[in-house]
Biotite code that builds the C-alpha atoms (Angstrom):
import biotite.structure as struc

atoms = struc.array([
    struc.Atom([14.867, 78.227, -25.491], chain_id="A", res_id=1, res_name="MET", atom_name="CA", element="C"),
    struc.Atom([15.990, 76.438, -21.305], chain_id="A", res_id=2, res_name="HIS", atom_name="CA", element="C"),
    struc.Atom([13.711, 77.695, -19.967], chain_id="A", res_id=3, res_name="PHE", atom_name="CA", element="C"),
    struc.Atom([10.701, 75.266, -22.511], chain_id="A", res_id=4, res_name="LEU", atom_name="CA", element="C"),
    struc.Atom([13.407, 72.350, -21.954], chain_id="A", res_id=5, res_name="LEU", atom_name="CA", element="C"),
    struc.Atom([12.856, 72.500, -17.746], chain_id="A", res_id=6, res_name="LEU", atom_name="CA", element="C"),
    struc.Atom([9.556, 72.942, -18.829], chain_id="A", res_id=7, res_name="VAL", atom_name="CA", element="C"),
    struc.Atom([9.447, 69.522, -20.921], chain_id="A", res_id=8, res_name="VAL", atom_name="CA", element="C"),
    struc.Atom([10.839, 67.845, -18.957], chain_id="A", res_id=9, res_name="LEU", atom_name="CA", element="C"),
    struc.Atom([9.601, 68.173, -15.891], chain_id="A", res_id=10, res_name="ALA", atom_name="CA", element="C"),
    struc.Atom([6.560, 67.226, -17.292], chain_id="A", res_id=11, res_name="VAL", atom_name="CA", element="C"),
    struc.Atom([7.709, 63.176, -19.351], chain_id="A", res_id=12, res_name="ILE", atom_name="CA", element="C"),
    struc.Atom([6.836, 60.764, -16.201], chain_id="A", res_id=13, res_name="PRO", atom_name="CA", element="C"),
    struc.Atom([9.683, 58.776, -14.884], chain_id="A", res_id=14, res_name="LYS", atom_name="CA", element="C"),
    struc.Atom([7.944, 55.580, -15.528], chain_id="A", res_id=15, res_name="TYR", atom_name="CA", element="C"),
    struc.Atom([7.923, 56.369, -19.279], chain_id="A", res_id=16, res_name="PHE", atom_name="CA", element="C"),
    struc.Atom([8.642, 53.204, -21.329], chain_id="A", res_id=17, res_name="TYR", atom_name="CA", element="C"),
    struc.Atom([12.394, 53.721, -23.693], chain_id="A", res_id=18, res_name="ASN", atom_name="CA", element="C"),
    struc.Atom([12.611, 51.180, -26.205], chain_id="A", res_id=19, res_name="VAL", atom_name="CA", element="C"),
    struc.Atom([16.582, 51.818, -25.446], chain_id="A", res_id=20, res_name="ARG", atom_name="CA", element="C"),
    struc.Atom([16.826, 50.426, -22.185], chain_id="A", res_id=21, res_name="ASP", atom_name="CA", element="C"),
    struc.Atom([15.066, 46.853, -22.411], chain_id="A", res_id=22, res_name="THR", atom_name="CA", element="C"),
    struc.Atom([16.004, 43.706, -20.908], chain_id="A", res_id=23, res_name="ALA", atom_name="CA", element="C"),
    struc.Atom([14.774, 39.912, -19.983], chain_id="A", res_id=24, res_name="THR", atom_name="CA", element="C"),
    struc.Atom([14.635, 38.706, -16.470], chain_id="A", res_id=25, res_name="VAL", atom_name="CA", element="C"),
    struc.Atom([14.030, 35.854, -15.211], chain_id="A", res_id=26, res_name="LYS", atom_name="CA", element="C"),
    struc.Atom([12.905, 35.398, -11.342], chain_id="A", res_id=27, res_name="GLY", atom_name="CA", element="C"),
    struc.Atom([11.029, 34.779, -8.678], chain_id="A", res_id=28, res_name="GLU", atom_name="CA", element="C"),
    struc.Atom([7.723, 37.081, -7.669], chain_id="A", res_id=29, res_name="VAL", atom_name="CA", element="C"),
    struc.Atom([8.617, 37.861, -3.961], chain_id="A", res_id=30, res_name="LEU", atom_name="CA", element="C"),
    struc.Atom([4.481, 40.283, -4.308], chain_id="A", res_id=31, res_name="SER", atom_name="CA", element="C"),
    struc.Atom([2.271, 41.220, -6.475], chain_id="A", res_id=32, res_name="VAL", atom_name="CA", element="C"),
    struc.Atom([0.573, 44.931, -5.421], chain_id="A", res_id=33, res_name="GLU", atom_name="CA", element="C"),
    struc.Atom([-1.783, 47.222, -6.277], chain_id="A", res_id=34, res_name="ARG", atom_name="CA", element="C"),
    struc.Atom([-0.460, 50.541, -6.602], chain_id="A", res_id=35, res_name="GLU", atom_name="CA", element="C"),
    struc.Atom([-0.536, 54.201, -8.422], chain_id="A", res_id=36, res_name="GLN", atom_name="CA", element="C"),
    struc.Atom([1.602, 55.008, -10.173], chain_id="A", res_id=37, res_name="ILE", atom_name="CA", element="C"),
    struc.Atom([3.434, 58.642, -11.055], chain_id="A", res_id=38, res_name="GLU", atom_name="CA", element="C"),
    struc.Atom([0.365, 60.232, -13.525], chain_id="A", res_id=39, res_name="GLY", atom_name="CA", element="C"),
    struc.Atom([-2.544, 57.133, -13.597], chain_id="A", res_id=40, res_name="SER", atom_name="CA", element="C"),
    struc.Atom([-5.555, 58.164, -11.588], chain_id="A", res_id=41, res_name="GLU", atom_name="CA", element="C"),
    struc.Atom([-5.991, 54.528, -12.034], chain_id="A", res_id=42, res_name="VAL", atom_name="CA", element="C"),
    struc.Atom([-3.959, 51.586, -9.890], chain_id="A", res_id=43, res_name="TYR", atom_name="CA", element="C"),
    struc.Atom([-1.405, 49.036, -11.826], chain_id="A", res_id=44, res_name="HIS", atom_name="CA", element="C"),
    struc.Atom([0.186, 44.969, -10.849], chain_id="A", res_id=45, res_name="VAL", atom_name="CA", element="C"),
    struc.Atom([3.423, 45.791, -9.316], chain_id="A", res_id=46, res_name="VAL", atom_name="CA", element="C"),
    struc.Atom([5.473, 43.281, -9.007], chain_id="A", res_id=47, res_name="LEU", atom_name="CA", element="C"),
    struc.Atom([8.168, 42.214, -6.023], chain_id="A", res_id=48, res_name="SER", atom_name="CA", element="C"),
    struc.Atom([10.713, 40.897, -8.365], chain_id="A", res_id=49, res_name="PHE", atom_name="CA", element="C"),
    struc.Atom([13.707, 38.900, -7.468], chain_id="A", res_id=50, res_name="LYS", atom_name="CA", element="C"),
    struc.Atom([15.879, 38.124, -10.104], chain_id="A", res_id=51, res_name="SER", atom_name="CA", element="C"),
    struc.Atom([19.271, 36.109, -9.810], chain_id="A", res_id=52, res_name="ILE", atom_name="CA", element="C"),
    struc.Atom([20.875, 39.119, -8.309], chain_id="A", res_id=53, res_name="ASP", atom_name="CA", element="C"),
    struc.Atom([19.023, 41.800, -8.073], chain_id="A", res_id=54, res_name="THR", atom_name="CA", element="C"),
    struc.Atom([15.141, 42.485, -6.468], chain_id="A", res_id=55, res_name="THR", atom_name="CA", element="C"),
    struc.Atom([13.721, 44.633, -8.323], chain_id="A", res_id=56, res_name="LEU", atom_name="CA", element="C"),
    struc.Atom([10.190, 46.514, -9.032], chain_id="A", res_id=57, res_name="LYS", atom_name="CA", element="C"),
    struc.Atom([7.544, 44.907, -12.603], chain_id="A", res_id=58, res_name="VAL", atom_name="CA", element="C"),
    struc.Atom([4.455, 46.922, -13.285], chain_id="A", res_id=59, res_name="VAL", atom_name="CA", element="C"),
    struc.Atom([2.356, 45.188, -15.644], chain_id="A", res_id=60, res_name="LEU", atom_name="CA", element="C"),
    struc.Atom([0.093, 48.055, -16.043], chain_id="A", res_id=61, res_name="GLY", atom_name="CA", element="C"),
    struc.Atom([-3.531, 48.710, -15.079], chain_id="A", res_id=62, res_name="PRO", atom_name="CA", element="C"),
    struc.Atom([-5.466, 46.564, -12.921], chain_id="A", res_id=63, res_name="ALA", atom_name="CA", element="C"),
    struc.Atom([-8.766, 46.338, -14.804], chain_id="A", res_id=64, res_name="TRP", atom_name="CA", element="C"),
    struc.Atom([-5.999, 45.172, -17.739], chain_id="A", res_id=65, res_name="PHE", atom_name="CA", element="C"),
    struc.Atom([-4.571, 42.403, -15.948], chain_id="A", res_id=66, res_name="ILE", atom_name="CA", element="C"),
    struc.Atom([-7.212, 39.118, -16.647], chain_id="A", res_id=67, res_name="LYS", atom_name="CA", element="C"),
    struc.Atom([-3.803, 36.989, -14.529], chain_id="A", res_id=68, res_name="GLU", atom_name="CA", element="C"),
    struc.Atom([-1.965, 37.953, -11.709], chain_id="A", res_id=69, res_name="VAL", atom_name="CA", element="C"),
    struc.Atom([1.402, 36.007, -11.081], chain_id="A", res_id=70, res_name="PRO", atom_name="CA", element="C"),
    struc.Atom([0.489, 35.253, -7.115], chain_id="A", res_id=71, res_name="ARG", atom_name="CA", element="C"),
    struc.Atom([4.155, 35.176, -4.770], chain_id="A", res_id=72, res_name="ARG", atom_name="CA", element="C"),
    struc.Atom([6.434, 32.037, -5.806], chain_id="A", res_id=73, res_name="GLY", atom_name="CA", element="C"),
    struc.Atom([6.032, 32.042, -9.749], chain_id="A", res_id=74, res_name="ASP", atom_name="CA", element="C"),
    struc.Atom([7.838, 31.385, -11.914], chain_id="A", res_id=75, res_name="SER", atom_name="CA", element="C"),
    struc.Atom([8.162, 33.794, -15.078], chain_id="A", res_id=76, res_name="CYS", atom_name="CA", element="C"),
    struc.Atom([10.296, 35.621, -17.784], chain_id="A", res_id=77, res_name="VAL", atom_name="CA", element="C"),
    struc.Atom([9.662, 39.085, -18.456], chain_id="A", res_id=78, res_name="VAL", atom_name="CA", element="C"),
    struc.Atom([10.559, 42.193, -21.070], chain_id="A", res_id=79, res_name="SER", atom_name="CA", element="C"),
    struc.Atom([10.524, 45.322, -21.177], chain_id="A", res_id=80, res_name="GLY", atom_name="CA", element="C"),
    struc.Atom([11.914, 48.858, -20.012], chain_id="A", res_id=81, res_name="SER", atom_name="CA", element="C"),
    struc.Atom([14.498, 48.839, -16.962], chain_id="A", res_id=82, res_name="VAL", atom_name="CA", element="C"),
    struc.Atom([15.009, 52.488, -14.844], chain_id="A", res_id=83, res_name="PHE", atom_name="CA", element="C"),
    struc.Atom([16.141, 53.349, -11.723], chain_id="A", res_id=84, res_name="ARG", atom_name="CA", element="C"),
    struc.Atom([14.289, 55.811, -9.389], chain_id="A", res_id=85, res_name="THR", atom_name="CA", element="C"),
    struc.Atom([15.516, 56.880, -5.970], chain_id="A", res_id=86, res_name="GLU", atom_name="CA", element="C"),
    struc.Atom([13.596, 54.273, -5.132], chain_id="A", res_id=87, res_name="ASP", atom_name="CA", element="C"),
    struc.Atom([15.207, 51.112, -6.322], chain_id="A", res_id=88, res_name="GLY", atom_name="CA", element="C"),
    struc.Atom([15.235, 49.489, -9.798], chain_id="A", res_id=89, res_name="ILE", atom_name="CA", element="C"),
    struc.Atom([11.797, 48.630, -11.412], chain_id="A", res_id=90, res_name="TYR", atom_name="CA", element="C"),
    struc.Atom([11.566, 47.049, -15.609], chain_id="A", res_id=91, res_name="LEU", atom_name="CA", element="C"),
    struc.Atom([7.934, 48.482, -17.325], chain_id="A", res_id=92, res_name="ILE", atom_name="CA", element="C"),
    struc.Atom([6.353, 45.036, -18.609], chain_id="A", res_id=93, res_name="ALA", atom_name="CA", element="C"),
    struc.Atom([6.396, 44.984, -22.341], chain_id="A", res_id=94, res_name="ARG", atom_name="CA", element="C"),
    struc.Atom([5.410, 41.180, -22.056], chain_id="A", res_id=95, res_name="LYS", atom_name="CA", element="C"),
    struc.Atom([5.373, 38.228, -19.388], chain_id="A", res_id=96, res_name="LEU", atom_name="CA", element="C"),
    struc.Atom([5.621, 34.845, -19.544], chain_id="A", res_id=97, res_name="PHE", atom_name="CA", element="C"),
    struc.Atom([4.279, 32.948, -16.531], chain_id="A", res_id=98, res_name="ASN", atom_name="CA", element="C"),
    struc.Atom([5.834, 29.140, -15.772], chain_id="A", res_id=99, res_name="SER", atom_name="CA", element="C"),
    struc.Atom([3.568, 28.464, -13.175], chain_id="A", res_id=100, res_name="ARG", atom_name="CA", element="C"),
    struc.Atom([0.665, 28.960, -15.775], chain_id="A", res_id=101, res_name="THR", atom_name="CA", element="C"),
    struc.Atom([1.495, 28.148, -19.384], chain_id="A", res_id=102, res_name="LYS", atom_name="CA", element="C"),
    struc.Atom([0.420, 31.386, -20.686], chain_id="A", res_id=103, res_name="THR", atom_name="CA", element="C"),
    struc.Atom([1.994, 34.917, -21.938], chain_id="A", res_id=104, res_name="SER", atom_name="CA", element="C"),
    struc.Atom([0.470, 38.417, -21.181], chain_id="A", res_id=105, res_name="MET", atom_name="CA", element="C"),
    struc.Atom([1.487, 40.784, -23.847], chain_id="A", res_id=106, res_name="SER", atom_name="CA", element="C"),
    struc.Atom([0.412, 44.468, -22.255], chain_id="A", res_id=107, res_name="LEU", atom_name="CA", element="C"),
    struc.Atom([2.944, 46.543, -24.799], chain_id="A", res_id=108, res_name="ARG", atom_name="CA", element="C"),
    struc.Atom([3.673, 46.789, -28.260], chain_id="A", res_id=109, res_name="THR", atom_name="CA", element="C"),
    struc.Atom([7.730, 46.344, -29.039], chain_id="A", res_id=110, res_name="GLU", atom_name="CA", element="C"),
    struc.Atom([7.544, 50.203, -29.421], chain_id="A", res_id=111, res_name="SER", atom_name="CA", element="C"),
    struc.Atom([5.904, 50.189, -26.471], chain_id="A", res_id=112, res_name="GLY", atom_name="CA", element="C"),
    struc.Atom([2.534, 51.729, -26.708], chain_id="A", res_id=113, res_name="PHE", atom_name="CA", element="C"),
    struc.Atom([0.894, 50.272, -24.329], chain_id="A", res_id=114, res_name="PRO", atom_name="CA", element="C"),
    struc.Atom([-2.232, 47.558, -25.562], chain_id="A", res_id=115, res_name="LEU", atom_name="CA", element="C"),
    struc.Atom([-4.674, 49.140, -23.078], chain_id="A", res_id=116, res_name="TRP", atom_name="CA", element="C"),
    struc.Atom([-4.933, 52.440, -24.627], chain_id="A", res_id=117, res_name="TYR", atom_name="CA", element="C"),
    struc.Atom([-6.673, 50.638, -27.943], chain_id="A", res_id=118, res_name="ARG", atom_name="CA", element="C"),
    struc.Atom([-9.641, 48.853, -25.720], chain_id="A", res_id=119, res_name="GLN", atom_name="CA", element="C"),
    struc.Atom([-9.875, 52.445, -24.066], chain_id="A", res_id=120, res_name="ARG", atom_name="CA", element="C"),
    struc.Atom([-9.939, 54.261, -27.699], chain_id="A", res_id=121, res_name="ALA", atom_name="CA", element="C"),
    struc.Atom([-12.284, 51.883, -29.094], chain_id="A", res_id=122, res_name="SER", atom_name="CA", element="C"),
    struc.Atom([-14.574, 54.619, -26.400], chain_id="A", res_id=123, res_name="GLY", atom_name="CA", element="C"),
    struc.Atom([-15.390, 50.885, -24.366], chain_id="A", res_id=124, res_name="ARG", atom_name="CA", element="C"),
    struc.Atom([-14.147, 48.018, -23.040], chain_id="A", res_id=125, res_name="PHE", atom_name="CA", element="C"),
    struc.Atom([-13.185, 45.253, -25.860], chain_id="A", res_id=126, res_name="MET", atom_name="CA", element="C"),
    struc.Atom([-13.901, 41.448, -24.685], chain_id="A", res_id=127, res_name="ASN", atom_name="CA", element="C"),
    struc.Atom([-11.850, 38.376, -25.121], chain_id="A", res_id=128, res_name="ARG", atom_name="CA", element="C"),
    struc.Atom([-14.171, 37.816, -28.586], chain_id="A", res_id=129, res_name="ALA", atom_name="CA", element="C"),
    struc.Atom([-13.192, 41.329, -29.890], chain_id="A", res_id=130, res_name="GLU", atom_name="CA", element="C"),
    struc.Atom([-10.316, 41.125, -30.114], chain_id="A", res_id=131, res_name="GLY", atom_name="CA", element="C"),
    struc.Atom([-10.130, 42.705, -26.226], chain_id="A", res_id=132, res_name="GLY", atom_name="CA", element="C"),
    struc.Atom([-6.936, 39.134, -25.410], chain_id="A", res_id=133, res_name="GLN", atom_name="CA", element="C"),
    struc.Atom([-3.667, 39.305, -24.146], chain_id="A", res_id=134, res_name="ASN", atom_name="CA", element="C"),
    struc.Atom([-3.348, 36.431, -22.820], chain_id="A", res_id=135, res_name="ARG", atom_name="CA", element="C"),
    struc.Atom([-2.604, 33.299, -24.047], chain_id="A", res_id=136, res_name="GLN", atom_name="CA", element="C"),
    struc.Atom([-1.287, 29.445, -23.898], chain_id="A", res_id=137, res_name="ARG", atom_name="CA", element="C"),
    struc.Atom([1.427, 28.392, -24.272], chain_id="A", res_id=138, res_name="GLN", atom_name="CA", element="C"),
    struc.Atom([1.920, 24.633, -25.957], chain_id="A", res_id=139, res_name="ARG", atom_name="CA", element="C"),
])
C-alpha cells in the first residue's frame, strides 16, 4: 500500500492546480518568458511578476493558446492557484486582467480545468468564431 502511495505521489506534477490554495494578486509584469513546464511537451507563457510584497512566477498556459501576451511594465490582476517550490513562488493563472489593454483573459475553469484542453479535444484548434475566444474587452 505504501508503495502505491509513493508511485501516485511521484506522478503528480508540481504544476497542478489546487482550488484550495488560490489567490488574487495585483502587480506589474517584470518579464515575459516561454518555458517548457514539467510534464508538458509545449512551451508555456510565464511572467515574472512583482506584487506589493513579493516577486513570483505566473504560469499563463501554452503559448499557442495565449492570444494577447502581457508586456513588461503592464499592470495586471491575476487569480489562480499558488504553490511554492525550491525555485520560488508560482501562481498558475485562472484569469488575468490587463489594465493597459483593458482585456480579461480566461485560462481555466473555476475548478482549475485548462480551457485549452477543450480546443484540443475537438481534434483541431477552434477559431474565435467557433467558441475559441479566450479574452473579452472590459468596458
